[in-house]
N, C-alpha and C positions, 0 to 999 in steps of 0.2 A: 355337704354328707349329698351326696345324689340317690335316686329313687331306688334303687338298689339296694342300697347299705341300709335305706329306713324301712325297706322290705325286712331285710335278713336281723336287724335288732330287734323290730316289733314279733317277728316270729320266735327269737333266743328268747324274749320277753316273756310272751306266755307260756313259753315252755316251762322255763322256768319257776314263774309265779304259780302258775297254773298245779304245777308238779307239788311244791307247794302244799298248795291251798288241799288237794286230794289225797297227801301227805297227813293233812293235821286231822281229814274229816274221817279216814280209814281209821288213824289215831285213836280219836274219841271212837269213834262206834268199837273199836278191836282195841282193848288196852292190852298191854302186855300180861300187867298184874292188876287184879280185879281191885275196886276203889275200895269196896269191904273190907279187902284184907292187908290195905296200909292203914298200921296205926299211927293217931294223931299225939304226939309226945308236948 
């Protein structure tokens, strides 16, 4: 792999993993259903 391929790979990895982490944080802070409304059976 040459240098430009490594840079593109690193940028892609940061975008994918960063987006995943941000979406998990957003979902934890703003759940679709309130956890108090979920029934435990």
